[in-house]
All heavy atoms as an XYZ file, in Angstrom:
797
protein
N     -22.425     32.765    -25.002
C     -23.196     31.693    -25.675
C     -22.690     31.438    -27.026
O     -22.975     30.405    -27.618
C     -24.647     32.150    -25.763
C     -25.410     31.985    -24.454
S     -25.809     30.308    -24.176
C     -26.001     30.281    -22.402
N     -21.981     32.360    -27.658
C     -21.392     32.135    -28.975
C     -22.320     32.306    -30.149
O     -22.182     31.663    -31.152
N     -23.267     33.240    -30.013
C     -24.176     33.470    -31.187
C     -23.779     34.739    -31.914
O     -24.649     35.347    -32.577
C     -25.636     33.551    -30.688
C     -26.128     32.260    -30.163
N     -26.302     31.190    -30.998
C     -26.505     31.928    -28.898
C     -26.803     30.151    -30.239
N     -26.908     30.583    -28.953
N     -22.589     35.179    -31.864
C     -22.164     36.370    -32.547
C     -21.893     36.130    -34.024
O     -22.753     35.551    -34.758
N     -20.752     36.526    -34.506
C     -20.396     36.381    -35.875
C     -19.735     35.002    -36.214
O     -19.348     34.777    -37.349
C     -19.428     37.489    -36.326
C     -20.219     38.805    -36.391
O     -21.412     38.817    -36.587
N     -19.462     39.903    -36.240
N     -19.620     34.164    -35.228
C     -18.974     32.855    -35.500
C     -20.057     31.834    -35.830
O     -20.819     31.374    -35.055
C     -18.206     32.391    -34.271
C     -19.075     32.426    -32.973
C     -18.257     32.246    -31.736
O     -17.409     33.068    -31.514
O     -18.524     31.228    -31.058
N     -20.131     31.551    -37.148
C     -21.186     30.625    -37.617
C     -20.561     29.246    -37.895
O     -20.493     28.776    -38.972
C     -21.771     31.123    -38.932
C     -22.476     32.446    -38.737
N     -23.732     32.547    -38.218
C     -22.099     33.728    -39.111
C     -24.145     33.786    -38.161
N     -23.175     34.532    -38.726
N     -20.195     28.597    -36.800
C     -19.608     27.282    -36.929
C     -20.658     26.185    -36.551
O     -20.626     25.694    -35.490
C     -18.332     27.151    -36.085
O     -18.669     27.404    -34.763
N     -21.549     25.963    -37.469
C     -22.580     24.932    -37.181
C     -22.222     23.693    -37.956
O     -23.110     22.825    -38.281
C     -23.928     25.484    -37.685
C     -24.453     26.632    -36.996
N     -24.995     26.554    -35.738
C     -24.495     27.900    -37.289
C     -25.338     27.718    -35.329
N     -25.041     28.644    -36.268
N     -20.989     23.446    -38.261
C     -20.561     22.245    -38.959
C     -20.645     22.308    -40.460
O     -20.409     21.348    -41.165
N     -21.066     23.471    -40.997
C     -21.163     23.635    -42.401
C     -19.799     24.120    -42.994
O     -19.422     25.223    -42.518
C     -22.267     24.597    -42.809
C     -23.622     24.161    -42.285
N     -24.271     23.135    -42.780
C     -24.365     24.713    -41.295
C     -25.419     23.011    -42.188
N     -25.501     23.923    -41.217
N     -19.304     23.503    -43.945
C     -18.013     23.905    -44.561
C     -18.357     24.849    -45.697
O     -19.557     25.042    -46.059
N     -17.384     25.445    -46.277
C     -17.578     26.327    -47.430
C     -17.911     25.467    -48.627
O     -17.306     24.452    -48.948
C     -16.320     27.096    -47.745
C     -16.472     28.133    -48.784
C     -15.256     28.955    -48.981
C     -15.444     29.935    -50.124
N     -14.326     30.753    -50.345
N     -19.005     25.856    -49.298
C     -19.524     25.117    -50.469
C     -18.621     25.371    -51.655
O     -18.338     26.518    -51.947
C     -20.933     25.516    -50.777
C     -21.606     24.626    -51.769
S     -23.378     24.828    -51.805
C     -23.529     25.944    -53.128
N     -18.167     24.299    -52.296
C     -17.273     24.393    -53.512
C     -18.207     24.578    -54.746
O     -19.025     23.725    -54.988
C     -16.494     23.151    -53.644
C     -15.451     22.975    -52.576
C     -14.104     23.435    -52.943
O     -13.852     23.650    -54.125
O     -13.256     23.679    -52.019
N     -18.073     25.713    -55.434
C     -18.784     25.885    -56.693
C     -17.852     25.657    -57.892
O     -16.684     25.928    -57.780
C     -19.240     27.371    -56.666
C     -20.288     27.746    -55.616
C     -20.623     29.190    -55.668
C     -21.529     26.916    -55.718
N     -18.409     25.116    -58.959
C     -17.577     24.913    -60.163
C     -17.130     26.260    -60.690
O     -17.870     27.205    -60.563
C     -18.451     24.139    -61.040
C     -19.830     24.348    -60.600
C     -19.760     24.648    -59.153
N     -16.049     26.265    -61.400
C     -15.536     27.480    -61.997
C     -16.454     27.824    -63.105
O     -16.770     27.042    -64.029
C     -14.129     27.235    -62.526
C     -13.477     28.482    -63.019
O     -13.991     29.593    -62.735
O     -12.476     28.387    -63.693
N     -16.903     29.079    -63.125
C     -17.865     29.532    -64.135
C     -17.318     29.556    -65.541
O     -18.054     29.537    -66.540
C     -18.420     30.943    -63.810
C     -17.361     32.060    -63.963
C     -17.305     32.769    -65.143
C     -16.514     32.400    -62.942
C     -16.325     33.779    -65.359
C     -15.541     33.358    -63.161
C     -15.478     34.048    -64.294
O     -14.596     35.046    -64.546
N     -15.951     29.594    -65.645
C     -15.323     29.680    -66.973
C     -15.361     28.352    -67.728
O     -15.061     28.309    -68.881
C     -13.882     30.129    -66.817
C     -13.782     31.572    -66.425
C     -12.423     31.913    -66.047
N     -12.106     31.254    -64.782
C     -11.093     31.555    -64.003
N     -10.252     32.499    -64.368
N     -10.856     30.943    -62.901
N     -15.788     27.214    -67.066
C     -15.831     25.949    -67.701
C     -17.050     25.858    -68.676
O     -17.097     25.063    -69.576
C     -15.918     24.805    -66.679
C     -17.161     24.641    -66.016
C     -17.189     23.516    -65.034
O     -16.244     22.715    -64.991
N     -18.187     23.373    -64.264
N     -18.045     26.647    -68.465
C     -19.264     26.704    -69.272
C     -19.102     27.623    -70.414
O     -18.859     28.821    -70.251
C     -20.466     27.044    -68.428
C     -20.584     26.276    -67.210
C     -20.577     26.701    -65.931
C     -20.789     24.804    -67.057
N     -20.700     25.710    -65.032
C     -20.827     24.542    -65.676
C     -20.862     23.772    -67.937
C     -20.990     23.253    -65.221
C     -21.062     22.541    -67.505
C     -21.155     22.262    -66.103
N     -19.204     27.098    -71.628
C     -19.038     27.936    -72.831
C     -20.408     27.847    -73.686
O     -20.982     26.804    -73.697
C     -17.932     27.421    -73.706
C     -16.647     27.280    -73.019
C     -15.980     28.581    -72.768
C     -14.613     28.383    -72.162
N     -14.133     29.481    -71.403
N     -20.818     29.006    -74.200
C     -22.024     28.963    -75.002
C     -21.784     28.671    -76.473
O     -22.668     28.374    -77.215
C     -22.825     30.307    -74.909
C     -21.988     31.438    -75.455
C     -23.218     30.570    -73.452
C     -22.798     32.707    -75.645
N     -20.471     28.565    -76.833
C     -20.163     28.240    -78.227
C     -20.595     26.823    -78.507
O     -20.310     25.885    -77.758
C     -18.668     28.388    -78.500
C     -18.144     29.836    -78.482
C     -17.942     30.386    -77.079
O     -17.891     29.600    -76.121
O     -17.948     31.590    -76.924
N     -21.271     26.640    -79.669
C     -21.760     25.325    -80.023
C     -23.056     24.907    -79.387
O     -23.453     23.774    -79.544
N     -23.727     25.801    -78.727
C     -25.027     25.529    -78.150
C     -26.057     26.436    -78.749
O     -25.721     27.430    -79.409
C     -25.000     25.757    -76.608
O     -24.885     27.131    -76.304
C     -23.906     25.016    -75.906
N     -27.355     26.164    -78.519
C     -28.393     27.055    -79.030
C     -28.289     28.486    -78.392
O     -28.736     29.437    -79.001
C     -29.711     26.406    -78.589
C     -29.357     24.963    -78.451
C     -27.947     24.911    -78.009
N     -27.627     28.609    -77.276
C     -27.430     29.914    -76.653
C     -26.582     30.817    -77.480
O     -26.666     32.069    -77.422
C     -26.823     29.760    -75.295
C     -27.691     29.007    -74.253
C     -26.881     28.710    -73.036
C     -28.950     29.741    -73.923
N     -25.732     30.207    -78.288
C     -24.806     31.000    -79.153
C     -25.677     31.806    -80.189
O     -25.460     32.999    -80.422
C     -23.833     30.148    -79.881
C     -22.804     30.893    -80.726
C     -21.813     29.944    -81.368
O     -22.047     28.744    -81.471
O     -20.745     30.460    -81.744
N     -26.699     31.192    -80.734
C     -27.595     31.814    -81.697
C     -28.365     32.923    -81.013
O     -28.651     33.994    -81.601
C     -28.527     30.767    -82.310
C     -27.775     29.743    -83.087
C     -28.267     29.672    -84.488
C     -27.663     28.561    -85.264
N     -26.370     28.783    -85.780
N     -28.800     32.718    -79.721
C     -29.518     33.683    -79.003
C     -28.645     34.925    -78.814
O     -29.080     36.090    -79.005
C     -30.010     33.140    -77.649
C     -30.539     34.280    -76.760
C     -31.033     32.008    -77.880
N     -27.366     34.686    -78.435
C     -26.463     35.841    -78.258
C     -26.201     36.634    -79.533
O     -26.116     37.813    -79.548
C     -25.118     35.380    -77.701
C     -25.148     34.920    -76.215
C     -25.247     36.096    -75.313
O     -26.132     36.924    -75.396
N     -24.365     36.104    -74.284
N     -26.124     35.869    -80.704
C     -25.956     36.573    -82.000
C     -27.164     37.427    -82.273
O     -27.034     38.550    -82.762
C     -25.761     35.529    -83.057
C     -24.371     34.837    -82.980
C     -24.279     33.640    -83.908
O     -25.267     33.401    -84.684
O     -23.250     32.985    -83.922
N     -28.352     36.885    -82.047
C     -29.602     37.712    -82.369
C     -29.697     38.889    -81.422
O     -30.092     39.927    -81.829
C     -30.813     36.783    -82.221
C     -30.918     35.823    -83.312
C     -32.200     34.978    -83.417
N     -33.126     35.156    -82.383
C     -33.830     34.212    -81.726
N     -33.498     32.941    -82.058
N     -34.755     34.440    -80.872
N     -29.292     38.734    -80.166
C     -29.282     39.862    -79.239
C     -28.231     40.904    -79.680
O     -28.442     42.066    -79.527
C     -28.961     39.397    -77.827
C     -30.162     38.659    -77.100
C     -29.672     38.080    -75.812
C     -31.270     39.599    -76.826
N     -27.090     40.427    -80.091
C     -26.040     41.343    -80.531
C     -26.454     42.222    -81.690
O     -26.024     43.403    -81.759
C     -24.756     40.542    -80.907
N     -27.238     41.692    -82.588
C     -27.828     42.512    -83.675
C     -28.570     43.670    -83.237
O     -28.724     44.701    -83.897
C     -28.622     41.610    -84.658
C     -27.868     40.609    -85.435
C     -28.749     39.779    -86.319
C     -27.937     38.693    -87.052
N     -28.843     37.751    -87.765
N     -29.186     43.538    -82.020
C     -29.982     44.650    -81.397
C     -29.158     45.463    -80.447
O     -29.734     46.312    -79.731
C     -31.191     44.036    -80.751
C     -32.141     43.393    -81.695
C     -33.308     42.787    -80.942
N     -34.231     42.132    -81.892
C     -35.477     42.007    -81.647
N     -36.004     42.430    -80.525
N     -36.258     41.401    -82.523
N     -27.893     45.108    -80.312
C     -27.051     45.866    -79.389
C     -27.210     45.371    -77.962
O     -26.840     46.084    -77.050
N     -27.732     44.152    -77.781
C     -27.995     43.618    -76.427
C     -27.040     42.399    -76.180
O     -26.431     41.880    -77.089
C     -29.390     43.159    -76.298
C     -30.456     44.328    -76.523
C     -31.820     43.734    -76.532
C     -30.327     45.311    -75.416
N     -26.989     42.003    -74.950
C     -26.180     40.862    -74.541
C     -26.814     40.242    -73.340
O     -27.313     40.929    -72.451
C     -24.766     41.303    -74.243
C     -23.818     40.220    -73.949
C     -22.399     40.805    -73.742
N     -21.582     39.852    -73.041
C     -21.510     39.670    -71.784
N     -22.265     40.365    -70.934
N     -20.765     38.734    -71.202
N     -26.805     38.928    -73.240
C     -27.353     38.164    -72.103
C     -26.148     37.826    -71.180
O     -25.450     36.832    -71.513
C     -28.154     36.960    -72.506
C     -28.764     36.233    -71.371
O     -28.635     36.708    -70.197
O     -29.342     35.166    -71.574
N     -25.947     38.476    -70.094
C     -24.792     38.216    -69.263
C     -24.958     36.867    -68.471
O     -23.990     36.325    -68.011
C     -24.704     39.395    -68.306
C     -26.118     39.910    -68.238
C     -26.687     39.592    -69.644
N     -26.166     36.334    -68.473
C     -26.441     35.114    -67.694
C     -26.475     33.878    -68.598
O     -26.740     32.790    -68.116
C     -27.741     35.278    -66.894
C     -27.683     36.320    -65.874
C     -28.048     37.616    -66.062
C     -27.126     36.206    -64.611
N     -27.834     38.308    -64.856
C     -27.294     37.450    -63.975
C     -26.590     35.160    -63.883
C     -26.817     37.700    -62.663
C     -26.098     35.381    -62.607
C     -26.259     36.619    -62.002
N     -26.228     34.032    -69.845
C     -26.295     32.845    -70.799
C     -25.320     31.758    -70.356
O     -25.706     30.563    -70.482
C     -25.984     33.284    -72.224
N     -24.198     32.088    -69.898
C     -23.199     31.124    -69.510
C     -23.775     30.234    -68.366
O     -23.439     29.078    -68.229
C     -21.947     31.793    -69.096
C     -20.780     30.878    -68.850
C     -19.599     31.509    -68.278
N     -19.128     32.630    -69.045
C     -17.916     32.846    -69.370
N     -17.007     31.985    -69.075
N     -17.598     33.909    -70.108
N     -24.615     30.791    -67.497
C     -25.178     30.035    -66.396
C     -26.186     28.973    -66.896
O     -26.533     28.111    -66.087
C     -25.897     30.947    -65.402
C     -24.969     31.874    -64.719
O     -23.726     31.590    -64.667
N     -25.417     32.978    -64.155
N     -26.602     29.062    -68.081
C     -27.525     28.080    -68.652
C     -26.807     27.100    -69.564
O     -27.447     26.090    -70.084
C     -28.667     28.788    -69.453
C     -29.577     29.627    -68.597
C     -30.340     28.845    -67.581
O     -30.812     27.721    -67.930
O     -30.449     29.295    -66.419
N     -25.564     27.330    -69.816
C     -24.833     26.480    -70.791
C     -24.682     25.021    -70.280
O     -24.531     24.099    -71.108
C     -23.436     27.065    -71.016
N     -24.707     24.790    -68.997
C     -24.527     23.445    -68.501
C     -25.651     22.521    -68.987
O     -25.461     21.297    -69.104
C     -24.580     23.448    -66.961
C     -25.857     23.876    -66.378
C     -26.213     25.142    -66.046
C     -27.030     23.089    -66.067
N     -27.473     25.242    -65.529
C     -27.989     23.968    -65.540
C     -27.337     21.720    -66.186
C     -29.257     23.506    -65.184
C     -28.601     21.357    -65.781
C     -29.514     22.209    -65.264
N     -26.792     23.077    -69.366
C     -27.915     22.263    -69.911
C     -27.568     21.597    -71.244
O     -28.200     20.618    -71.608
C     -29.114     23.068    -70.036
C     -29.662     23.722    -68.795
C     -30.816     24.619    -69.098
N     -31.220     25.385    -67.949
C     -32.116     24.938    -67.087
N     -32.721     23.815    -67.196
N     -32.466     25.702    -66.033
N     -26.573     22.052    -71.950
C     -26.212     21.618    -73.292
C     -24.924     20.879    -73.273
O     -24.359     20.560    -74.298
C     -26.167     22.772    -74.251
C     -27.444     23.552    -74.299
C     -27.596     24.718    -73.593
C     -28.551     23.130    -75.001
C     -28.844     25.433    -73.571
C     -29.760     23.776    -75.073
C     -29.843     24.891    -74.333
O     -31.046     25.612    -74.343
N     -24.380     20.536    -72.081
C     -23.022     19.925    -72.004
C     -23.123     18.680    -71.151
O     -23.981     18.556    -70.299
C     -22.014     20.872    -71.396
C     -21.779     22.088    -72.192
S     -20.581     23.163    -71.440
C     -20.259     24.276    -72.739
N     -22.169     17.783    -71.382
C     -22.055     16.563    -70.560
C     -23.297     15.668    -70.728
O     -23.881     15.462    -71.776
N     -23.748     15.085    -69.601
C     -24.837     14.184    -69.574
C     -26.173     14.822    -69.872
O     -27.167     14.147    -70.217
N     -26.262     16.128    -69.770
C     -27.506     16.801    -70.043
C     -27.674     17.155    -71.484
O     -28.774     17.551    -71.895
C     -27.573     18.159    -69.207
C     -27.501     17.937    -67.742
C     -26.306     18.190    -67.093
C     -28.616     17.546    -67.035
C     -26.231     17.958    -65.746
C     -28.566     17.358    -65.689
C     -27.343     17.547    -65.009
N     -26.641     16.980    -72.252
C     -26.679     17.358    -73.720
C     -27.559     16.422    -74.523
O     -28.129     16.857    -75.483
C     -25.315     17.419    -74.257
N     -27.644     15.128    -74.127
C     -28.434     14.152    -74.846
C     -29.814     14.201    -74.389
O     -30.168     14.009    -73.196
C     -27.800     12.792    -74.665
C     -28.450     11.721    -75.470
C     -27.764     10.400    -75.191
C     -28.593      9.278    -75.692
N     -29.272      8.494    -74.683
N     -30.834     14.407    -75.274
C     -32.214     14.402    -74.886
C     -32.663     12.955    -74.467
O     -32.199     11.975    -74.991
C     -32.998     14.859    -76.117
C     -32.062     14.610    -77.280
C     -30.646     14.654    -76.724
N     -33.544     12.919    -73.512
C     -34.022     11.682    -73.013
C     -35.298     11.255    -73.822
O     -36.194     12.046    -74.049
C     -34.446     11.742    -71.565
C     -35.049     10.534    -71.017
C     -33.277     12.161    -70.725
N     -35.300     10.013    -74.314
C     -36.442      9.544    -75.152
C     -37.461      8.905    -74.269
O     -37.210      8.524    -73.145
C     -35.943      8.540    -76.211
O     -35.471      7.374    -75.505
C     -34.848      9.116    -77.071
N     -38.637      8.804    -74.761
C     -39.717      8.180    -74.076
C     -39.427      6.713    -73.713
O     -39.806      6.251    -72.699
C     -41.075      8.269    -74.846
C     -42.314      8.012    -74.150
C     -42.501      8.891    -72.979
C     -43.459      8.116    -75.090
N     -38.783      6.013    -74.641
C     -38.415      4.671    -74.473
C     -37.466      4.546    -73.290
O     -37.640      3.632    -72.481
C     -37.724      4.072    -75.710
O     -38.610      4.325    -76.830
C     -37.413      2.620    -75.583
N     -36.528      5.419    -73.150
C     -35.622      5.360    -72.021
C     -36.312      5.641    -70.679
O     -35.963      5.025    -69.697
C     -34.517      6.420    -72.149
C     -33.536      6.153    -73.247
C     -32.488      7.246    -73.439
O     -32.771      8.364    -72.960
O     -31.426      6.991    -74.057
N     -37.306      6.467    -70.726
C     -38.044      6.799    -69.480
C     -38.752      5.555    -68.981
O     -38.696      5.251    -67.784
C     -39.113      7.977    -69.775
C     -40.086      8.077    -68.618
C     -38.384      9.256    -70.011
N     -39.355      4.775    -69.896
C     -40.150      3.634    -69.472
C     -39.198      2.404    -69.143
O     -39.474      1.590    -68.319
C     -41.184      3.198    -70.483
C     -42.346      4.146    -70.464
C     -42.622      4.947    -71.493
C     -43.187      4.170    -69.339
C     -43.705      5.852    -71.478
C     -44.237      5.046    -69.260
C     -44.511      5.917    -70.383
N     -38.104      2.247    -69.910
C     -37.284      1.036    -69.753
C     -36.224      1.211    -68.675
O     -35.717      0.218    -68.211
C     -36.617      0.629    -71.079
O     -35.794      1.743    -71.501
C     -37.678      0.295    -72.122
N     -35.857      2.393    -68.330
C     -34.801      2.575    -67.349
C     -35.065      1.887    -66.021
O     -34.289      1.177    -65.499
C     -34.519      4.028    -67.103
C     -33.323      4.286    -66.168
C     -32.960      5.732    -66.161
N     -32.272      6.067    -67.399
C     -32.121      7.296    -67.820
N     -32.501      8.278    -67.158
N     -31.512      7.462    -68.957
N     -36.267      2.062    -65.484
C     -36.588      1.539    -64.153
C     -37.479      0.303    -64.261
O     -37.830     -0.255    -63.245
N     -37.857     -0.086    -65.483
C     -38.830     -1.167    -65.569
C     -38.323     -2.467    -65.068
O     -39.030     -3.159    -64.341
C     -39.250     -1.345    -67.051
C     -40.337     -2.277    -67.305
C     -41.651     -1.800    -66.647
C     -40.582     -2.475    -68.799
N     -37.025     -2.870    -65.401
C     -36.538     -4.122    -64.942
C     -36.454     -4.144    -63.399
O     -36.753     -5.225    -62.844
C     -35.221     -4.506    -65.632
C     -34.140     -3.473    -65.452
C     -32.940     -3.799    -66.221
C     -31.981     -2.610    -66.270
N     -31.025     -2.755    -67.283
N     -35.950     -3.093    -62.769
C     -35.855     -3.112    -61.344
C     -37.203     -3.042    -60.705
O     -37.458     -3.662    -59.628
C     -34.966     -1.975    -60.833
C     -33.536     -2.152    -61.289
C     -32.883     -1.458    -62.195
C     -32.622     -3.045    -60.758
N     -31.579     -1.934    -62.322
C     -31.427     -2.893    -61.425
C     -32.728     -4.039    -59.742
C     -30.285     -3.666    -61.161
C     -31.592     -4.817    -59.507
C     -30.378     -4.628    -60.225
N     -38.106     -2.324    -61.266
C     -39.464     -2.272    -60.766
C     -40.211     -3.536    -60.844
O     -40.849     -3.963    -59.925
N     -40.018     -4.239    -61.974
C     -40.640     -5.536    -62.153
C     -40.036     -6.578    -61.134
O     -40.780     -7.378    -60.589
C     -40.556     -5.996    -63.562
C     -41.243     -7.308    -63.847
C     -42.621     -7.320    -63.940
C     -40.555     -8.550    -64.003
C     -43.325     -8.446    -64.179
C     -41.256     -9.661    -64.263
C     -42.648     -9.687    -64.329
N     -38.735     -6.503    -60.980
C     -38.081     -7.369    -59.995
C     -38.644     -7.170    -58.622
O     -38.897     -8.117    -57.838
C     -36.583     -7.247    -60.041
N     -38.754     -5.906    -58.245
C     -39.296     -5.531    -56.909
C     -40.810     -6.003    -56.754
O     -41.108     -6.519    -55.649
C     -39.218     -4.030    -56.691
N     -41.479     -5.913    -57.841
C     -42.909     -6.375    -57.812
C     -42.983     -7.866    -57.552
O     -43.722     -8.376    -56.765
C     -43.617     -6.029    -59.158
C     -44.947     -6.677    -59.339
C     -46.039     -6.273    -58.595
C     -45.090     -7.706    -60.244
C     -47.275     -6.876    -58.738
C     -46.295     -8.335    -60.418
C     -47.437     -7.954    -59.649
N     -42.142     -8.609    -58.297
C     -42.131    -10.121    -58.124
C     -41.703    -10.521    -56.708
O     -42.298    -11.398    -56.098
C     -41.143    -10.782    -59.175
C     -41.691    -10.536    -60.555
C     -40.947    -12.230    -58.841
C     -43.018    -11.177    -60.802
N     -40.689     -9.788    -56.147
C     -40.289    -10.090    -54.765
C     -41.345     -9.793    -53.780
O     -41.650    -10.565    -52.886
C     -38.950     -9.276    -54.454
C     -37.801     -9.890    -55.287
C     -38.669     -9.365    -52.989
C     -36.530     -9.033    -55.248
N     -42.042     -8.633    -53.953
C     -43.080     -8.291    -53.046
C     -44.233     -9.212    -53.127
O     -44.888     -9.553    -52.145
C     -43.577     -6.805    -53.336
N     -44.530     -9.666    -54.298
C     -45.627    -10.619    -54.567
C     -45.295    -11.996    -53.870
O     -46.186    -12.557    -53.183
C     -45.868    -10.865    -56.054
C     -47.109    -11.514    -56.423
C     -48.285    -10.635    -56.104
C     -47.106    -11.713    -57.968
N     -44.051    -12.433    -53.978
C     -43.601    -13.642    -53.336
C     -43.684    -13.535    -51.801
O     -44.111    -14.446    -51.160
N     -43.278    -12.382    -51.277
C     -43.340    -12.191    -49.784
C     -44.812    -12.184    -49.367
O     -45.164    -12.799    -48.336
C     -42.628    -10.907    -49.422
C     -41.116    -11.064    -49.671
C     -42.937    -10.492    -47.988
C     -40.334     -9.761    -49.497
N     -45.659    -11.502    -50.129
C     -47.042    -11.424    -49.698
C     -47.746    -12.822    -49.714
O     -48.399    -13.155    -48.782
C     -47.853    -10.533    -50.642
C     -49.246    -10.334    -50.343
C     -50.008     -9.356    -51.183
O     -49.341     -8.573    -51.872
O     -51.259     -9.478    -51.233
N     -47.436    -13.600    -50.811
C     -48.075    -14.936    -50.795
C     -47.448    -15.893    -49.789
O     -48.091    -16.884    -49.355
C     -47.931    -15.536    -52.223
C     -49.143    -15.103    -53.102
C     -48.983    -13.972    -53.944
C     -50.364    -15.731    -53.080
C     -50.063    -13.566    -54.762
C     -51.422    -15.294    -53.830
C     -51.277    -14.251    -54.702
O     -52.278    -13.818    -55.456
N     -46.208    -15.634    -49.392
C     -45.541    -16.494    -48.403
C     -46.116    -16.166    -46.953
O     -46.441    -17.070    -46.231
C     -44.052    -16.285    -48.410
O     -43.554    -16.616    -49.697
C     -43.367    -17.161    -47.382
N     -46.161    -14.928    -46.680
C     -46.620    -14.474    -45.341
C     -48.174    -14.493    -45.173
O     -48.625    -14.685    -44.072
C     -46.064    -13.090    -45.034
C     -44.556    -13.026    -44.942
C     -44.121    -11.506    -44.693
C     -44.017    -13.941    -43.914
N     -48.871    -14.185    -46.239
C     -50.307    -14.105    -46.211
C     -50.886    -14.889    -47.383
O     -51.402    -14.418    -48.338
C     -50.807    -12.674    -46.367
C     -50.149    -11.689    -45.390
C     -49.170    -10.824    -45.808
C     -50.463    -11.761    -43.999
C     -48.542     -9.950    -44.913
C     -49.934    -10.863    -43.153
C     -48.899     -9.989    -43.551
N     -50.939    -16.270    -47.229
C     -51.417    -17.095    -48.250
C     -52.939    -16.857    -48.454
O     -53.648    -16.571    -47.500
C     -51.147    -18.498    -47.857
C     -50.875    -18.406    -46.369
C     -50.455    -17.060    -46.097
N     -53.430    -16.998    -49.732
C     -54.848    -16.841    -49.907
C     -55.659    -17.849    -49.206
O     -55.255    -19.034    -49.099
C     -55.073    -16.876    -51.460
C     -53.812    -17.524    -51.938
C     -52.754    -17.286    -50.906
N     -56.821    -17.505    -48.629
C     -57.648    -18.425    -47.853
C     -58.475    -19.288    -48.777
O     -59.044    -18.721    -49.772
C     -58.567    -17.718    -46.902
C     -57.784    -16.948    -45.839
C     -58.670    -16.154    -44.954
C     -57.816    -15.450    -43.869
N     -58.570    -14.500    -43.118
N     -58.495    -20.579    -48.525
C     -59.321    -21.440    -49.390
C     -60.560    -21.761    -48.641
O     -60.549    -22.464    -47.624
C     -58.515    -22.690    -49.693
C     -57.232    -22.342    -50.463
C     -56.509    -23.603    -50.945
C     -55.449    -23.097    -51.801
N     -54.333    -23.800    -52.010
N     -61.677    -21.252    -49.156
C     -62.916    -21.449    -48.469
C     -63.887    -22.294    -49.271
O     -65.097    -22.111    -49.204
C     -63.557    -20.114    -48.035
C     -63.723    -19.195    -49.238
O     -63.481    -19.573    -50.361
N     -64.139    -17.947    -48.938
N     -63.427    -23.158    -50.101
C     -64.260    -24.083    -50.911
C     -64.935    -23.387    -52.049
O     -65.952    -23.863    -52.528
N     -64.482    -22.340    -52.545
C     -65.050    -21.697    -53.749
C     -66.169    -20.726    -53.449
O     -66.755    -20.203    -54.425
N     -66.575    -20.535    -52.217
C     -67.694    -19.625    -51.894
C     -67.116    -18.214    -51.727
O     -66.030    -18.054    -51.186
C     -68.369    -20.077    -50.580
C     -69.013    -21.431    -50.690
N     -70.131    -21.639    -51.406
C     -68.625    -22.656    -50.187
C     -70.436    -22.869    -51.311
N     -69.555    -23.504    -50.565
N     -67.860    -17.259    -52.189
C     -67.369    -15.837    -52.110
C     -67.808    -15.264    -50.815
O     -68.772    -15.034    -50.319
C     -67.966    -15.076    -53.324
C     -67.397    -15.578    -54.556
N     -66.173    -15.377    -55.046
C     -68.004    -16.315    -55.566
C     -65.989    -15.880    -56.221
N     -67.059    -16.483    -56.571
């Protein structure tokens, strides 16, 4: 049946980024390592958190960006949905009676 050690379910080997690309120098983690070193300690996992301070993650997101990023597309989708609704299901005119 083939259920032994052969795990060929169509999954390839996952490519992981090289851990040496992440540096704690110039990040808040560097200060943490310095404070730990004063006590004779070291955080061996600090490098795994360095990605948070590099690349696109380094710039903090502002509240304005949160609201404006999807607002134009959301408003456009709302207008399109409203147009479709009024086209397919026009409001009934019953002479002003509720």
